[in-house]
C-alpha positions as CSV (number, residue, x, y, z in Angstrom):
1,M,0.0,0.0,0.0
2,N,1.5,3.4,-1.0
3,D,1.3,6.7,0.9
4,N,-1.7,7.9,-1.1
5,S,-3.7,4.8,-0.3
6,K,-3.0,5.1,3.4
7,I,-4.1,8.7,3.3
8,L,-7.2,8.1,1.4
9,S,-8.1,5.1,3.7
10,I,-8.2,7.7,6.7
11,Y,-11.2,9.5,5.1
12,F,-12.7,7.2,2.5
13,Q,-12.6,3.6,3.9
14,I,-16.4,3.3,3.8
15,N,-16.8,5.6,0.9
16,Q,-14.4,3.6,-1.3
17,Y,-16.5,0.4,-0.8
18,F,-19.7,2.2,-2.2
19,M,-18.0,4.0,-5.0
20,S,-16.2,0.8,-6.1
21,C,-19.5,-1.1,-6.1
22,C,-20.9,1.7,-8.5
23,G,-17.8,1.7,-10.7
24,I,-17.0,5.4,-9.9
25,W,-13.9,4.9,-7.7
26,P,-11.1,6.7,-9.7
27,Y,-8.4,4.2,-8.7
28,Q,-10.2,1.0,-9.7
29,S,-9.4,-0.7,-13.0
30,K,-11.3,0.6,-16.0
31,K,-12.4,-2.9,-17.1
32,S,-14.0,-3.7,-13.7
33,A,-15.5,-0.2,-13.6
34,R,-17.2,-0.6,-17.0
35,L,-18.6,-4.0,-16.2
36,I,-20.1,-2.7,-12.8
37,R,-21.6,0.3,-14.6
38,I,-23.2,-1.8,-17.3
39,F,-24.7,-4.1,-14.7
40,W,-25.9,-1.3,-12.4
41,S,-27.5,0.5,-15.5
42,F,-29.3,-2.6,-16.6
43,M,-30.6,-3.5,-13.1
44,H,-31.6,0.0,-12.2
45,I,-33.0,1.5,-15.4
46,S,-35.0,-1.6,-16.1
47,V,-37.4,-0.3,-13.4
48,L,-38.7,2.8,-14.9
49,Q,-39.8,4.9,-11.9
50,I,-39.3,8.6,-11.2
51,E,-36.8,7.8,-8.3
52,N,-34.8,5.4,-10.5
53,I,-34.5,8.0,-13.2
54,I,-33.4,10.7,-10.8
55,L,-30.8,8.3,-9.3
56,S,-29.7,7.4,-12.8
57,I,-29.0,11.2,-13.4
58,I,-27.0,11.4,-10.3
59,F,-25.1,8.2,-11.2
60,S,-24.3,9.6,-14.7
61,N,-23.2,13.0,-13.2
62,S,-20.8,11.1,-10.9
63,I,-19.3,9.3,-13.8
64,H,-19.0,12.5,-15.8
65,H,-17.1,14.2,-13.0
66,Q,-14.9,11.2,-12.1
67,T,-11.7,13.1,-13.1
68,K,-12.7,16.0,-10.8
69,I,-13.3,13.5,-8.0
70,K,-9.7,12.1,-8.6
71,Y,-8.4,15.7,-8.5
72,L,-10.0,16.3,-5.2
73,L,-8.6,13.1,-3.8
74,E,-5.1,14.0,-5.0
75,K,-5.4,17.4,-3.3
76,I,-6.2,15.7,0.1
77,C,-3.0,13.6,-0.4
78,I,-0.9,16.7,-1.2
79,N,-2.3,18.5,1.9
80,W,-1.4,15.6,4.1
81,K,2.1,15.3,2.7
82,S,2.7,19.0,3.2
83,L,2.1,18.8,6.9
84,S,5.2,17.9,8.9
85,D,4.0,18.9,12.4
86,K,2.2,16.2,14.3
87,K,-0.3,18.5,15.9
88,E,-1.5,19.7,12.4
89,Q,-1.8,16.0,11.4
90,E,-3.8,15.3,14.5
91,I,-6.2,18.2,13.7
92,L,-6.8,16.7,10.2
93,F,-7.3,13.2,11.7
94,R,-9.8,14.6,14.2
95,Y,-11.8,16.1,11.4
96,S,-11.6,12.9,9.4
97,E,-13.1,11.1,12.4
98,I,-16.0,13.6,12.5
99,G,-16.6,13.0,8.8
100,K,-16.8,9.3,9.3
101,I,-19.3,9.7,12.1
102,I,-21.5,12.0,9.9
103,S,-21.2,9.6,7.0
104,R,-22.3,6.7,9.1
105,I,-25.3,8.5,10.4
106,C,-26.4,9.4,6.7
107,I,-25.7,5.8,5.6
108,G,-27.7,4.4,8.5
109,T,-30.6,6.8,8.0
110,T,-30.9,5.9,4.3
111,I,-30.6,2.2,4.9
112,G,-33.2,2.4,7.7
113,S,-35.7,4.1,5.5
114,L,-35.0,1.5,2.8
115,F,-35.8,-1.2,5.4
116,F,-39.5,0.0,5.5
117,I,-39.8,-0.5,1.8
118,I,-38.2,-3.8,1.6
119,V,-39.7,-5.5,4.7
120,P,-43.5,-5.6,3.7
121,P,-42.9,-7.8,0.7
122,M,-40.5,-10.0,2.6
123,V,-43.1,-10.4,5.4
124,L,-45.6,-11.7,2.9
125,F,-43.0,-14.1,1.6
126,I,-42.4,-15.4,5.0
127,Q,-46.1,-15.8,5.7
128,D,-46.5,-17.8,2.6
129,E,-43.7,-20.2,3.6
130,L,-45.0,-20.6,7.2
131,Q,-48.6,-21.1,6.1
132,Y,-47.6,-23.4,3.2
133,Y,-49.3,-21.1,0.7
134,K,-49.7,-22.9,-2.6
135,G,-51.4,-20.2,-4.6
136,T,-49.8,-17.3,-6.5
137,R,-49.6,-13.7,-5.5
138,T,-50.4,-10.9,-8.0
139,E,-49.2,-7.9,-6.1
140,L,-45.6,-7.0,-5.6
141,N,-46.4,-4.5,-2.9
142,L,-43.8,-2.2,-4.6
143,F,-44.4,0.7,-6.9
144,I,-43.4,-1.4,-9.9
145,Q,-45.6,-2.5,-12.9
146,Y,-44.1,-5.2,-15.2
147,P,-45.4,-5.5,-18.8
148,I,-46.5,-9.2,-18.3
149,E,-48.5,-10.9,-15.6
150,N,-46.6,-11.6,-12.5
151,N,-48.5,-14.6,-11.3
152,E,-46.0,-17.1,-12.4
153,Y,-42.8,-15.0,-12.0
154,F,-43.8,-13.3,-8.8
155,Y,-40.7,-14.2,-6.8
156,L,-38.4,-13.6,-9.8
157,F,-39.9,-10.1,-10.1
158,L,-39.6,-9.5,-6.4
159,I,-35.9,-10.3,-6.3
160,H,-35.4,-8.0,-9.3
161,A,-37.3,-5.2,-7.7
162,L,-35.5,-5.5,-4.3
163,T,-32.0,-5.8,-6.1
164,S,-32.6,-2.7,-8.2
165,G,-33.8,-0.8,-5.1
166,I,-30.8,-1.8,-3.1
167,L,-28.3,-1.0,-5.8
168,G,-30.0,2.4,-6.4
169,I,-29.0,3.9,-3.2
170,F,-25.3,3.1,-3.7
171,P,-24.4,6.2,-5.9
172,L,-26.3,8.4,-3.5
173,L,-24.5,7.0,-0.4
174,S,-21.1,7.2,-2.1
175,L,-21.5,10.8,-3.2
176,D,-23.0,12.0,0.0
177,S,-20.3,10.4,2.1
178,F,-17.7,11.8,-0.2
179,T,-19.0,15.3,0.2
180,V,-19.1,15.0,4.0
181,N,-15.5,13.8,4.2
182,Y,-14.2,16.4,1.9
183,V,-15.9,19.2,3.5
184,Q,-14.6,18.1,6.9
185,H,-11.1,18.0,5.4
186,V,-11.5,21.6,4.3
187,C,-12.7,22.5,7.8
188,G,-9.5,20.8,9.1
189,M,-7.4,22.9,6.8
190,F,-9.2,25.9,8.0
191,A,-8.4,24.9,11.6
192,I,-4.7,25.0,10.7
193,L,-5.1,28.2,8.6
194,G,-5.2,26.3,5.4
195,L,-7.6,27.2,2.6
196,V,-9.1,25.2,-0.3
197,D,-11.3,26.9,-2.8
198,E,-11.4,24.4,-5.7
199,F,-14.1,22.3,-4.1
200,N,-16.8,24.9,-4.5
201,D,-15.9,25.6,-8.1
202,I,-16.1,21.9,-9.0
203,V,-19.2,20.8,-7.2
204,G,-21.3,24.0,-7.4
205,T,-23.2,22.9,-10.5
206,S,-23.7,19.4,-9.3
207,F,-25.1,20.6,-6.0
208,A,-27.5,22.9,-7.8
209,I,-28.9,20.0,-9.8
210,I,-29.4,17.8,-6.7
211,I,-31.1,20.7,-4.7
212,L,-33.5,21.3,-7.5
213,I,-34.3,17.6,-7.7
214,L,-34.9,17.5,-4.0
215,I,-37.2,20.5,-4.1
216,F,-39.2,19.0,-7.0
217,L,-39.5,15.7,-5.2
218,T,-40.6,17.3,-2.0
219,C,-43.4,19.2,-3.9
220,T,-44.6,16.1,-5.8
221,S,-44.5,13.9,-2.7
222,S,-46.7,16.5,-0.8
223,I,-49.3,16.1,-3.6
224,A,-49.2,12.3,-3.3
225,I,-49.7,12.6,0.5
226,F,-53.0,14.5,0.1
227,I,-54.2,12.3,-2.8
228,L,-53.6,9.2,-0.8
229,W,-54.7,10.7,2.5
230,E,-57.1,7.9,3.5
231,N,-54.5,5.2,2.8
232,A,-52.4,5.4,6.0
233,K,-49.8,3.0,4.8
234,E,-49.0,5.0,1.7
235,V,-49.1,8.2,3.5
236,M,-46.5,7.0,6.0
237,R,-44.2,5.9,3.1
238,Y,-44.5,9.4,1.4
239,L,-44.0,11.2,4.8
240,L,-40.9,9.2,5.4
241,F,-39.7,10.0,1.8
242,T,-40.3,13.7,2.3
243,F,-38.5,13.7,5.6
244,L,-35.5,12.1,4.0
245,E,-35.5,14.7,1.2
246,L,-35.5,17.5,3.8
247,L,-32.8,15.8,5.9
248,H,-30.7,15.5,2.7
249,M,-31.0,19.2,2.1
250,F,-30.3,19.9,5.8
251,C,-27.0,17.9,5.6
252,F,-25.8,19.9,2.7
253,A,-26.8,23.2,4.4
254,F,-25.1,22.1,7.6
255,L,-21.9,21.2,5.9
256,S,-21.8,24.5,4.1
257,Q,-22.6,26.4,7.4
258,D,-19.8,24.5,9.1
259,L,-17.4,25.6,6.4
260,M,-18.4,29.2,6.8
261,N,-18.0,29.0,10.6
262,H,-14.4,27.7,10.2
263,N,-13.7,30.5,7.8
264,N,-15.0,33.0,10.4
265,K,-12.7,31.5,13.1
266,I,-9.6,32.5,11.1
267,Y,-11.1,36.1,11.1
268,K,-11.6,36.0,14.8
269,C,-8.2,34.5,15.6
270,I,-6.5,37.2,13.6
271,F,-8.5,40.0,15.1
272,N,-7.9,38.7,18.8
273,S,-4.2,38.3,18.1
274,G,-1.4,40.8,18.8
275,W,-1.5,42.2,15.2
276,Y,-0.8,45.8,16.3
277,K,2.6,44.6,17.7
278,S,3.7,43.0,14.3
279,S,6.0,44.5,11.7
280,A,4.9,46.4,8.6
281,K,5.5,43.4,6.4
282,T,3.4,41.1,8.7
283,G,0.7,43.8,8.8
284,G,0.4,43.7,5.1
285,L,0.0,39.9,5.1
286,I,-2.7,40.3,7.8
287,K,-4.6,42.8,5.7
288,M,-4.6,40.4,2.9
289,M,-6.0,37.7,5.1
290,F,-8.6,40.1,6.5
291,L,-9.7,40.9,2.9
292,R,-9.9,37.1,2.1
293,C,-11.9,36.3,5.2
294,S,-14.4,39.1,4.3
295,R,-15.7,36.9,1.6
296,P,-17.3,33.9,3.2
297,C,-16.2,30.4,2.1
298,L,-19.2,28.2,1.6
299,I,-20.8,25.8,-0.9
300,Q,-22.9,27.6,-3.5
301,C,-25.4,26.0,-5.8
302,M,-24.5,28.2,-8.7
303,T,-25.8,31.6,-7.3
304,Y,-27.7,30.1,-4.4
305,P,-25.6,29.8,-1.1
306,L,-26.2,26.8,1.1
307,T,-26.6,28.0,4.5
308,L,-28.9,27.0,7.5
309,E,-30.8,30.2,7.0
310,N,-31.6,29.5,3.4
311,F,-32.5,25.9,4.4
312,L,-35.1,27.3,7.0
313,S,-36.4,29.5,4.2
314,V,-36.9,26.5,1.9
315,L,-38.5,24.7,4.9
316,R,-41.0,27.5,5.4
317,H,-41.9,27.7,1.8
318,T,-42.4,23.9,1.7
319,F,-44.8,23.9,4.6
320,S,-46.6,26.9,3.0
321,Y,-46.9,24.9,-0.1
322,F,-48.3,21.9,1.9
323,M,-51.0,24.1,3.4
324,V,-52.0,25.6,0.0
325,V,-52.3,22.1,-1.5
326,R,-54.3,20.9,1.5
327,S,-56.7,23.8,1.3
328,R,-57.2,23.2,-2.4
329,M,-57.8,19.5,-1.8
330,L,-60.4,20.3,0.9
331,Q,-62.2,22.8,-1.4
332,K,-62.5,20.1,-4.1
333,A,-63.7,17.6,-1.6
């Protein structure tokens, strides 16, 4: 194992597994990556649902920006190799541990939500086996319609649907955990007066696409909730889906806010230091740092800054939209 592999394993030990399973890890062989992408595309796109189409867009976007992902990974290795002081390395290592914890929380939340979708069909399967059911089932209990009757091929279709659903979350988990770990690395560099600007320039457009998709899904799922209001089971599913969409946006806003807070810490540290005792040359450098810190460093979705304040604004507008849809549905009823 070379030095770069050791450094990347500090941040991306879990992330590397998910990205390799999707064929988007920059350091895996091209042949295996192509085979995995073909298999993933066949299994996932064969189920033509809106969620699968959106995840396919995210998957294609990650493949398109694979060279940029590799560039960011190499920047992490360069930053680590440039540090010779053990205290500075300990700071980066501490922030990498924070990134791992946040990544595990995001992964656990997503897998937990998928559990509620997968369990009902499996419960029916277990009931059939325990009760020695000899008939055939005609309902998959999943939001999938196949072009042929699923009486005879029920269990085959069930395995296909569950496999495509499980594989579908891999690109989402890999990109989210990658973002979390890299932002924490940037926060660690801020903590030792380092500065990384390339990340925002690279991922700004991609984040804008993801945020727009999340807002669109939140609006459409709210309509589905009120249409299926009398079906408690379906309402709970869509409520869980909406909650995860909002949680996804909150994670992005929280990471950007954390990045901005670390930028402000540099400003406060300089302001509270003995700058008035420094030489004229040092004073000129301090002025340049003040000017740089006056422009907040955060993640921007093109022209829309991701902050907790803007997230709360989106949340307020979402609930206002819910109330408008609810009043319209009550008027029609």
